[in-house]
C-alpha positions as CSV (number, residue, x, y, z in Angstrom):
1,M,-0.2,0.0,0.1
2,K,1.3,3.8,-1.0
3,V,0.1,6.1,1.4
4,F,0.1,10.0,0.9
5,V,0.8,11.8,4.2
6,T,0.6,15.4,5.1
7,G,2.5,16.8,8.1
8,A,5.3,14.2,8.1
9,S,7.7,17.1,9.0
10,G,5.9,17.1,12.6
11,F,5.8,14.7,15.4
12,V,2.5,12.7,14.5
13,G,3.0,12.7,10.7
14,A,6.6,11.6,11.2
15,H,6.1,8.8,13.5
16,S,3.1,7.4,11.4
17,A,5.1,7.7,8.4
18,R,7.9,5.5,10.1
19,A,5.1,2.7,11.5
20,L,3.5,2.5,8.1
21,L,7.4,1.9,6.7
22,N,8.0,-0.5,9.7
23,A,5.0,-2.6,8.4
24,G,6.3,-2.8,4.9
25,H,4.1,-0.1,3.3
26,E,5.3,2.9,1.0
27,V,4.7,6.5,1.7
28,R,4.8,10.0,-0.5
29,L,5.5,13.1,1.9
30,L,3.7,16.2,1.2
31,V,6.2,18.8,2.8
32,R,7.5,22.5,2.2
33,N,11.2,21.4,2.7
34,K,12.4,17.9,1.6
35,A,16.1,18.1,3.3
36,P,15.2,17.8,7.1
37,V,12.6,15.4,6.6
38,A,14.7,13.2,4.6
39,D,17.5,13.4,7.0
40,Y,15.0,12.7,9.8
41,F,14.0,9.4,8.3
42,A,17.4,8.4,7.5
43,R,18.4,8.8,11.0
44,H,15.8,6.2,11.8
45,G,16.8,3.5,9.4
46,H,14.4,4.4,6.2
47,A,15.7,6.1,2.9
48,V,12.7,8.0,2.0
49,D,13.0,9.5,-1.8
50,D,9.2,10.1,-2.6
51,F,8.4,13.5,-1.8
52,A,5.7,16.5,-3.1
53,I,7.1,19.9,-2.3
54,G,4.7,22.3,-1.7
55,D,1.5,23.4,0.2
56,M,-1.4,21.4,1.5
57,R,-4.0,24.3,0.1
58,D,-2.4,23.6,-3.4
59,Q,-5.1,21.3,-4.6
60,P,-3.7,20.7,-8.3
61,L,-0.4,20.0,-6.5
62,V,-2.2,17.7,-4.0
63,E,-4.6,15.9,-6.7
64,A,-1.2,15.0,-8.9
65,A,1.0,14.0,-5.9
66,M,-2.0,11.8,-4.6
67,T,-2.6,10.4,-7.7
68,G,-1.3,6.7,-7.6
69,C,-1.7,6.3,-3.8
70,D,-3.9,3.9,-2.2
71,A,-4.5,5.7,1.0
72,V,-3.8,9.3,2.6
73,L,-3.0,10.3,6.0
74,H,-3.9,14.0,6.8
75,A,-2.0,15.0,9.8
76,A,-0.7,18.4,8.7
77,A,-1.9,21.6,10.5
78,L,-0.7,25.2,10.9
79,V,0.0,25.6,14.7
80,S,0.7,28.7,16.4
81,V,-0.3,30.2,19.8
82,D,0.3,33.8,18.2
83,P,-2.9,35.9,18.3
84,K,-1.9,37.9,15.4
85,R,-1.7,34.9,13.3
86,G,-5.3,33.5,14.0
87,D,-7.0,34.5,10.5
88,E,-4.3,33.0,8.8
89,I,-4.3,29.8,11.0
90,Y,-8.0,29.3,10.6
91,R,-8.1,29.8,6.8
92,N,-5.2,27.5,6.3
93,N,-6.2,24.9,8.0
94,L,-9.8,24.7,6.6
95,A,-8.4,25.0,3.2
96,G,-6.2,21.9,3.9
97,I,-9.6,19.8,4.5
98,D,-11.0,20.7,1.0
99,A,-7.6,20.3,-0.7
100,V,-6.5,16.9,0.9
101,L,-9.6,15.2,2.0
102,G,-11.8,16.4,-0.9
103,T,-9.3,15.4,-3.3
104,A,-8.9,12.0,-2.0
105,C,-12.8,11.2,-1.9
106,R,-13.0,12.5,-5.5
107,L,-10.1,10.2,-6.5
108,G,-12.2,7.4,-4.9
109,L,-9.8,6.4,-2.2
110,T,-11.5,4.7,0.7
111,R,-8.6,4.4,3.0
112,I,-8.4,8.0,4.6
113,V,-7.5,8.9,8.0
114,Y,-7.8,12.4,9.5
115,V,-6.0,13.6,12.5
116,S,-8.3,15.9,14.6
117,S,-7.6,16.7,18.3
118,L,-9.1,15.8,21.7
119,S,-9.4,19.5,22.6
120,V,-12.4,20.2,20.3
121,L,-14.7,17.4,22.4
122,F,-13.5,19.3,25.8
123,Q,-16.6,20.0,27.6
124,E,-16.5,21.9,31.0
125,G,-19.1,20.1,33.5
126,V,-19.1,16.6,31.9
127,A,-17.7,13.5,33.9
128,Q,-15.8,11.8,31.0
129,I,-15.2,12.6,27.6
130,D,-16.4,10.0,24.8
131,E,-17.2,10.2,20.9
132,S,-20.5,11.1,21.9
133,V,-19.7,14.6,23.4
134,P,-20.7,17.3,21.0
135,L,-17.9,19.7,19.9
136,G,-16.7,22.2,22.2
137,N,-16.3,26.0,21.7
138,P,-12.7,26.8,22.1
139,A,-11.2,30.4,22.1
140,N,-8.0,30.3,20.2
141,A,-7.7,30.2,16.4
142,Y,-5.9,27.0,16.3
143,A,-8.5,25.3,18.3
144,R,-11.3,26.8,16.5
145,S,-9.8,26.0,13.1
146,K,-9.3,22.4,14.6
147,R,-13.0,22.2,15.8
148,D,-14.5,23.7,12.5
149,C,-12.5,21.3,10.3
150,D,-13.8,18.6,12.6
151,A,-17.4,19.7,12.0
152,H,-16.6,19.9,8.2
153,V,-15.2,16.3,8.0
154,R,-18.2,15.2,10.1
155,A,-20.4,16.6,7.3
156,M,-18.5,14.5,4.7
157,Q,-18.6,11.4,6.9
158,A,-22.6,11.9,7.3
159,Q,-22.7,11.8,3.2
160,G,-21.1,8.5,3.5
161,L,-17.6,9.4,2.5
162,P,-15.0,6.7,3.8
163,I,-12.9,9.0,6.4
164,H,-11.7,7.7,9.8
165,M,-11.0,10.4,12.5
166,T,-8.8,10.2,15.5
167,Y,-9.1,12.5,18.4
168,P,-5.5,12.2,20.4
169,A,-4.9,13.6,23.7
170,G,-1.7,15.6,24.5
171,I,0.9,13.7,22.6
172,F,4.5,13.0,24.2
173,G,7.4,10.7,23.3
174,P,10.8,10.6,22.0
175,D,12.3,11.4,18.1
176,D,10.4,14.6,17.9
177,P,11.4,16.4,14.5
178,K,10.8,19.7,16.3
179,L,10.3,20.3,19.8
180,S,6.4,20.1,20.3
181,E,4.2,22.1,22.4
182,A,3.7,18.8,24.7
183,N,7.4,17.6,24.8
184,H,8.3,21.1,25.9
185,G,5.9,20.9,28.7
186,V,7.8,17.6,29.9
187,A,11.0,19.3,30.0
188,S,9.2,22.0,32.4
189,F,7.3,19.5,34.2
190,V,10.8,17.5,35.5
191,K,11.4,20.9,37.3
192,V,8.0,21.7,38.7
193,V,4.6,20.1,38.4
194,P,1.6,22.2,39.6
195,R,-0.4,20.0,41.6
196,T,-3.9,21.2,41.0
197,S,-7.5,19.9,40.1
198,T,-8.0,17.2,37.8
199,G,-5.2,15.8,35.8
200,L,-3.1,15.2,32.4
201,Q,-4.2,12.8,29.6
202,G,-1.4,11.7,27.1
203,I,-0.8,9.2,24.2
204,D,2.4,8.0,23.3
205,V,3.1,9.4,19.8
206,R,4.2,5.6,18.9
207,D,0.7,4.4,20.2
208,L,-1.0,6.9,17.9
209,A,0.9,6.1,15.0
210,A,0.2,2.3,15.5
211,V,-3.5,3.4,15.5
212,H,-3.1,5.3,12.2
213,R,-1.2,2.3,10.6
214,F,-4.1,-0.1,11.8
215,L,-7.1,2.3,10.2
216,L,-5.5,2.6,7.2
217,E,-4.9,-1.1,6.8
218,A,-8.6,-1.9,7.9
219,G,-9.9,0.3,4.9
220,A,-13.1,1.9,4.5
221,P,-15.3,2.4,7.7
222,N,-18.6,0.1,8.0
223,D,-20.4,3.2,9.3
224,P,-18.3,6.5,8.3
225,A,-20.8,8.6,10.5
226,A,-19.5,6.5,13.5
227,A,-15.6,6.5,12.3
228,R,-14.5,8.5,15.1
229,Y,-11.9,7.3,17.7
230,I,-10.5,9.0,20.9
231,V,-6.9,8.0,21.4
232,G,-6.5,9.0,24.9
233,G,-3.7,7.0,26.2
234,N,-3.5,7.1,30.0
235,Y,-4.7,9.9,32.5
236,Y,-2.9,11.1,35.6
237,P,-4.2,13.0,38.4
238,W,-1.6,15.8,38.9
239,D,-0.5,14.2,42.5
240,D,0.2,10.9,40.5
241,F,2.0,12.4,37.6
242,H,4.3,14.4,40.0
243,A,4.9,11.2,41.7
244,L,5.5,9.4,38.6
245,L,8.2,11.9,37.4
246,Q,9.8,11.7,40.7
247,R,10.0,8.1,40.8
248,L,11.3,7.8,37.1
249,T,14.2,10.3,37.9
250,G,14.9,9.5,41.2
251,R,14.6,13.3,42.1
252,R,12.7,15.6,44.3
253,I,10.6,17.8,41.7
254,Q,8.9,20.9,43.3
255,G,4.9,20.4,43.4
256,P,3.2,23.2,44.9
257,R,-0.3,23.1,45.4
258,M,-2.3,25.6,43.3
259,P,-6.0,26.0,43.1
260,G,-7.4,25.6,39.7
261,A,-9.2,29.2,39.9
262,L,-5.6,30.7,40.7
263,L,-4.1,28.9,37.7
264,R,-7.3,30.1,35.2
265,A,-7.0,33.8,36.6
266,M,-3.1,33.7,36.0
267,G,-4.1,32.6,32.3
268,R,-6.4,35.3,31.8
269,T,-4.3,37.7,32.9
270,V,-1.4,36.5,30.6
271,D,-3.7,36.8,27.7
272,L,-4.6,40.5,28.5
273,I,-1.0,41.4,28.8
274,R,-0.2,39.5,25.1
275,R,-2.6,41.8,23.6
276,V,-0.4,45.1,24.4
277,V,3.3,43.0,24.5
278,P,3.0,39.8,22.3
279,F,5.3,37.0,23.6
280,E,5.4,33.2,23.3
281,T,4.1,31.3,26.2
282,Q,2.5,28.1,27.2
283,V,0.4,30.1,29.6
284,S,-3.0,31.1,28.3
285,A,-6.5,31.1,30.1
286,E,-7.6,28.5,27.6
287,A,-4.5,26.1,28.6
288,M,-5.0,26.7,31.9
289,T,-8.7,25.7,31.5
290,Y,-7.5,22.2,30.1
291,V,-4.9,22.0,33.2
292,T,-7.3,22.6,35.9
293,Q,-10.7,21.1,34.3
294,W,-9.5,18.2,32.1
295,V,-11.5,15.2,32.7
296,R,-10.8,11.4,31.6
297,A,-11.5,10.8,27.9
298,D,-12.5,7.0,27.0
299,S,-10.7,5.2,24.5
300,T,-12.8,2.1,24.4
301,R,-14.0,2.5,20.8
302,I,-10.4,2.3,19.4
303,L,-8.7,-0.4,21.7
304,S,-12.0,-2.6,21.3
305,R,-11.7,-2.5,17.7
306,S,-7.9,-2.5,17.2
307,G,-6.9,-5.0,19.6
308,L,-3.9,-2.5,20.7
309,S,-2.9,-1.4,24.2
310,F,-1.1,1.7,25.4
311,R,2.3,1.9,26.7
312,S,2.7,2.8,30.3
313,G,3.8,6.0,31.5
314,D,6.8,5.0,32.6
315,E,7.9,3.6,29.2
316,T,6.3,7.3,27.5
317,F,7.8,9.6,29.9
318,G,11.2,7.6,30.3
319,D,11.9,7.7,26.9
320,T,10.8,11.3,26.4
321,I,13.0,12.4,29.1
322,R,16.0,10.8,27.7
323,W,15.2,12.0,24.5
324,L,15.2,15.5,25.4
325,V,18.4,15.3,27.0
326,Q,19.9,13.5,24.1
327,A,18.8,16.1,21.6
328,G,20.0,19.0,23.7
329,H,16.7,20.2,25.2
330,L,17.0,19.3,28.6
331,D,19.9,19.4,30.9
332,A,20.7,16.0,32.1
333,K,20.9,16.7,35.8
334,Y,16.9,17.1,35.7
335,A,16.7,13.7,34.1
336,G,18.4,12.1,37.0
337,K,18.6,8.4,37.1
338,L,17.2,8.2,33.7
339,V,20.8,9.0,32.2
340,N,23.0,7.8,35.0
């Protein structure tokens, strides 16, 4: 099977393409810059030379590159927390849906996977998130673009078009082509973990890649309107996550107790300041809402269908911390016994 993959320069796309290659499939990668992507795959044992160079919004390019492929994995998205790029992010991500998924359906492909985000299902006040939860109403442009992309794909599914959709939680793991926001968070958490309300949910990128491989190999869904799968990994109350990182590293990690209301107020204050003085930060009102009000998401549907299982937190975060040190993103002293 030859799979057309978007987003292979990013964390999810790169690992998903590697999972397909490891299973004996071929890939054709849509990228803007070939050299760093080819180098990444070469470092991990794959001599990839089938590239389409360009933008996911370029429908004629996408159609030409997709021709001859048997399947499509759409993992690309423009990501930025810069509020000044909000309109650009929104337009680009929606245009990518039409160019990539619309083209795949017009070409008659039946093995199609679109990577959404569990954040689009976040609802304040629910006890647990599953696939029946309605789409939420996120504030930032990236999350809104993912929500509206999701709604657009749902409309395509309702027409009977054969698209699988995955909803990953926070994505962690080693071998990150760029330092993703979640892995950047791990580099901070080995220094301090705010022990607050609710908890953290995370999926190992390698497990998510295995899900994507399974769905592409499975082919067209029996019921496209129900072909939506939460890939949530494991849920960690903040106290448990703090204890996990201390045990893995053998270090004492700061764990201040911080009320959820205080963190959410901090996020709102940062948002106000950034309107006057723009700067990059992981702190925002929306991020602090997720940190303090997230509830467990249920992955039963995909686990039951695929027979797959999720890695333990020991493996995911142990491998991630070791990789952060190896890649120069973290001082070895913070990894403790993981690198000794």
